[in-house]
C-alpha positions in Angstrom: -33.2 -22.6 -32.9 -33.5 -20.9 -29.4 -30.9 -23.5 -28.1 -28.9 -22.6 -30.9 -28.9 -19.0 -30.2 -28.2 -19.4 -26.4 -25.0 -21.6 -27.6 -23.6 -18.8 -29.9 -24.3 -16.1 -27.3 -22.6 -18.6 -24.6 -19.7 -19.1 -26.7 -19.5 -15.1 -27.4 -19.9 -14.4 -23.6 -17.1 -16.8 -22.7 -14.7 -15.3 -25.4 -15.1 -11.9 -24.1 -16.0 -12.2 -20.6 -12.5 -13.6 -20.0 -10.3 -11.8 -22.9 -8.8 -9.2 -20.3 -6.3 -12.0 -19.5 -2.4 -11.7 -19.2 -1.9 -12.0 -22.7 -4.0 -9.0 -23.5 -1.8 -6.7 -22.5 1.1 -7.6 -24.4 2.4 -6.6 -27.5 4.7 -8.4 -30.3 8.3 -7.2 -30.6 8.6 -5.8 -33.8 11.3 -7.8 -36.2 14.3 -6.3 -38.0 13.1 -7.7 -41.0 9.6 -7.7 -42.2 8.9 -11.0 -42.2 5.3 -10.6 -44.3 7.5 -9.5 -47.3 8.7 -12.0 -49.5 12.2 -12.6 -48.4 14.0 -16.3 -50.3 17.1 -15.0 -48.4 15.7 -16.3 -44.8 15.4 -19.7 -46.1 17.6 -21.8 -44.0 17.4 -19.4 -41.4 15.8 -20.0 -38.0 12.8 -18.3 -37.2 10.5 -19.0 -33.8 6.9 -19.6 -34.0 5.5 -16.4 -31.7 1.7 -18.1 -31.6 0.6 -21.2 -32.7 -2.5 -19.9 -33.8 -1.3 -19.3 -37.3 -0.4 -23.2 -37.9 -2.1 -24.8 -40.7 -2.6 -28.1 -39.5 -4.9 -29.2 -42.5 -3.3 -27.6 -45.6 -1.4 -30.9 -46.5 -1.8 -34.3 -48.5 -1.5 -35.6 -51.8 -3.8 -33.4 -53.2 -3.4 -30.1 -51.5 -3.2 -27.1 -53.8 -2.7 -24.4 -50.5 0.7 -23.3 -52.1 2.7 -24.5 -54.7 4.6 -27.1 -52.6 8.9 -27.4 -52.9 8.5 -30.9 -53.6 6.1 -34.1 -52.8 7.5 -34.8 -49.4 6.6 -32.1 -47.8 3.6 -31.5 -49.6 2.2 -35.2 -47.9 4.3 -34.6 -44.8 3.9 -31.1 -43.9 0.4 -31.6 -41.2 -0.8 -33.1 -38.3 -2.1 -36.6 -40.8 1.5 -37.2 -40.7 2.9 -35.4 -37.8 1.3 -38.2 -35.0 1.4 -37.0 -31.8 3.8 -34.0 -32.6 2.2 -30.5 -32.1 3.6 -27.1 -33.3 4.0 -25.3 -30.3 4.7 -21.5 -29.0 7.9 -21.3 -28.8 9.1 -23.5 -31.4 11.9 -22.9 -33.3 12.6 -24.4 -36.3 14.5 -24.2 -40.0 13.1 -21.8 -42.4 12.2 -24.7 -45.6 10.1 -22.9 -48.2 8.2 -19.4 -48.2 5.2 -19.3 -50.1 2.1 -17.8 -51.3 -1.7 -19.3 -50.9 -4.3 -18.0 -53.6 -5.5 -15.3 -51.1 -1.9 -13.9 -51.3 -1.0 -15.2 -47.4 2.3 -15.7 -47.1 3.2 -18.9 -45.6 6.1 -20.3 -44.1 7.6 -24.0 -43.7 9.6 -24.8 -40.7 11.3 -27.5 -40.2 11.2 -28.8 -36.8 12.9 -31.5 -35.5 12.0 -34.0 -38.7 8.5 -32.3 -39.3 7.4 -29.8 -41.8 5.1 -27.3 -40.5 3.1 -24.2 -42.2 2.5 -21.3 -40.5 1.3 -17.6 -41.5 3.8 -15.0 -41.8 2.8 -12.8 -39.1 2.6 -15.9 -36.6 6.4 -15.7 -36.4 8.9 -13.7 -35.1 13.0 -13.6 -35.2 14.7 -16.3 -33.3 16.0 -14.4 -30.7 13.1 -12.5 -29.7 10.2 -13.5 -27.2 7.6 -15.4 -28.3 3.6 -14.6 -26.7 3.9 -16.9 -23.9 7.4 -15.7 -22.9 6.1 -12.2 -22.9 3.5 -13.1 -21.1 5.4 -15.0 -18.3 8.1 -11.7 -18.6 5.1 -9.2 -17.7 3.9 -10.7 -15.0 7.0 -11.3 -13.5 7.0 -7.2 -13.7 3.9 -7.2 -12.5 4.3 -9.5 -9.3 7.3 -7.2 -8.5 5.4 -4.3 -9.0 3.2 -5.8 -6.6 5.7 -6.2 -3.8 5.2 -4.3 -0.3 2.7 -3.5 2.2 0.1 -1.4 -0.1 -2.5 -3.6 -1.8 -3.8 -1.2 -4.1 -0.8 -2.3 -6.0 -1.1 -6.3 -5.8 -2.8 -7.7 -8.9 -5.8 -10.3 -8.7 -5.9 -9.2 -4.7 -8.8 -10.8 -2.9 -9.5 -12.8 -6.3 -11.0 -9.9 -7.4 -9.7 -8.6 -11.0 -8.2 -5.2 -10.5 -5.6 -4.8 -13.4 -3.0 -3.4 -10.8 0.4 -2.7 -12.4 -0.8 -3.5 -16.0 -1.7 -0.1 -18.1 -0.6 3.6 -17.2 -4.1 4.6 -15.4 -4.2 1.9 -13.1 -0.6 2.5 -12.3 -1.1 6.5 -11.4 -4.4 5.6 -9.5 -2.5 3.1 -7.5 0.9 4.9 -6.6 -1.2 8.1 -5.7 -3.0 5.7 -3.7 -0.3 4.3 -1.8 1.4 7.3 -1.7 -1.3 8.8 0.7 -1.2 5.5 2.8 2.9 6.3 3.4 2.1 9.5 4.5 0.4 8.2 7.5 -3.2 8.6 5.6 -5.1 5.4 6.8 -8.4 5.8 5.2 -8.0 5.6 1.2 -10.8 4.1 -1.3 -9.5 3.2 -4.9 -12.7 2.8 -7.2 -12.0 2.1 -10.7 -14.3 2.1 -13.7 -12.9 -0.2 -16.3 -13.7 -1.2 -19.5 -11.2 -2.2 -22.1 -7.6 -2.5 -22.3 -6.9 0.8 -19.9 -6.7 3.4 -23.0 -10.4 4.3 -23.4 -11.4 7.8 -22.5 -14.7 6.1 -20.8 -12.4 5.2 -18.1 -11.8 6.8 -14.9 -10.1 5.9 -11.6 -11.0 7.9 -8.5 -9.3 8.1 -5.1 -11.0 8.9 -1.9 -9.4 9.6 1.2 -10.1 11.6 4.8 -7.2 13.7 6.4 -7.5 15.6 9.2 -11.4 14.6 9.2 -11.9 16.3 6.1 -12.8 13.9 2.9 -11.2 14.6 -0.6 -11.5 13.5 -3.9 -9.1 12.8 -7.3 -9.6 11.0 -10.5 -7.1 9.9 -13.2 -9.3 9.9 -16.5 -8.3 8.9 -20.3 -8.2 12.1 -22.6 -9.1 12.3 -26.1 -5.7 11.1 -27.2 -5.8 8.1 -24.7 -3.8 9.2 -22.1 -4.4 9.4 -18.4 -4.8 13.1 -16.5 -5.3 13.7 -12.9 -8.3 16.0 -12.0 -8.0 18.7 -9.5 -7.9 17.6 -6.0 -11.3 18.9 -4.1 -12.8 18.4 -1.1 -15.5 15.9 -0.9 -17.9 14.2 1.6 -17.8 10.4 1.4 -18.6 9.4 5.0 -21.7 7.7 3.8 -20.1 5.7 1.8 -17.8 4.6 5.0 -20.9 4.3 7.1 -23.1 2.2 4.6 -19.9 -0.2 4.3 -19.4 -0.5 7.9 -23.0 -1.2 8.7 -24.0 -3.5 5.5 -21.1 -4.8 4.3 -17.9 -5.3 6.9 -17.8 -8.9 7.8 -20.2 -10.4 5.2 -19.5 -13.4 2.6 -18.1 -12.2 -0.1 -19.8 -13.7 -2.7 -19.6 -12.6 -6.3 -22.4 -12.6 -8.6 -23.2 -14.2 -12.3 -23.1 -12.8 -15.9 -25.1 -12.9 -18.4 -23.8 -10.6 -21.1 -20.1 -10.3 -22.3 -17.4 -8.2 -20.4 -18.0 -4.6 -20.7 -17.8 -2.3 -17.9 -16.1 -3.5 -14.2 -16.4 -1.3 -11.2 -13.0 -2.7 -8.7 -13.7 -1.0 -5.2 -10.7 -1.0 -2.8 -10.9 0.5 0.7 -8.3 0.8 3.4 -9.4 1.5 7.1 -6.6 1.3 9.0 -4.7 -2.0 8.1 -8.1 -3.4 7.4 -8.1 -4.1 3.1 -11.7 -4.6 1.3 -11.3 -5.3 -2.0 -14.3 -6.2 -4.6 -15.3 -6.3 -8.4 -17.9 -7.0 -10.5 -19.3 -6.4 -14.3 -22.0 -4.1 -14.0 -24.8 -6.2 -16.0 -25.2 -8.9 -13.5 -28.4 -11.2 -13.1 -30.8 -9.8 -11.3 -31.1 -12.3 -8.5 -27.9 -11.4 -7.5 -28.7 -7.8 -7.0 -29.4 -8.1 -3.2 -26.0 -9.9 -2.4 -24.4 -6.8 0.2 -21.5 -6.6 -1.6 -23.4 -5.9 -4.7 -25.2 -3.4 -3.3 -22.5 -1.6 -1.9 -21.1 -1.7 -5.5 -24.3 -0.3 -6.9 -24.4 2.3 -4.2 -21.5 3.6 -5.3 -22.0 3.5 -9.0 -25.4 6.0 -8.0 -23.4 8.3 -6.0 -20.6 8.4 -8.6 -23.3 9.4 -11.3 -24.8 12.5 -8.9 -23.5 15.5 -10.2 
């Protein structure tokens, strides 16, 4: 029983720990017609598979009562038992042969792709000229890579192998642009700290910018309000020299090792620091295995976490 629970736990963690991938930040385009309303005028038209997760590959067969099949040929051939080496893919385009409902009132389309019949749920389809989820993902990440062009590393997504969410959501871009603008004005000591936990809209998220100008420390932050929109706090004088001292004495030059995680993805703390042209980037989930707490970079994150929690 214990082993089964451990396996379930690992699977949940695997799903959630890596849930913030590039597909987490795309949204299906709105179709000009509602594909989840019965409309027999769509028969004969071409539709695109938005995501292949809605394909029913085992609904066919001589005894199938999945839907009221148009004819015996489709009933027999609309599944992987007939497809053999064929597999419907995200982005495939097919002709609508039939539209029917399951006993659970789900609207199902039968697409003919080449010579194969493919049953798929309505909300996994999109109009022919719209982008599939894969195409949206590729387009989105081209935009993010372009956003990171230039000399400011705060804007570079995944810098140093750290999931920093650069250029993805509004709160990130506001904080990154503010930090990069400081650099452009000649300020060489700037630190960006992100406390992030979801897709960028949670009121629990906050991103801090610390800097030194003419020997004086400053701080501001971007927080999501109750309407899930980021707002900036007032700029205030703030002494954070101890953080720089801690970094330079205990972290600088050490091996960059990341901790192991034992629970699902909750909260990340990302630290990025410019001192002159030297750039440091590190991030981790805040819930980690105990044996990794002594890693120099982990201890630095804990030090900053403690400072952020001070009143």
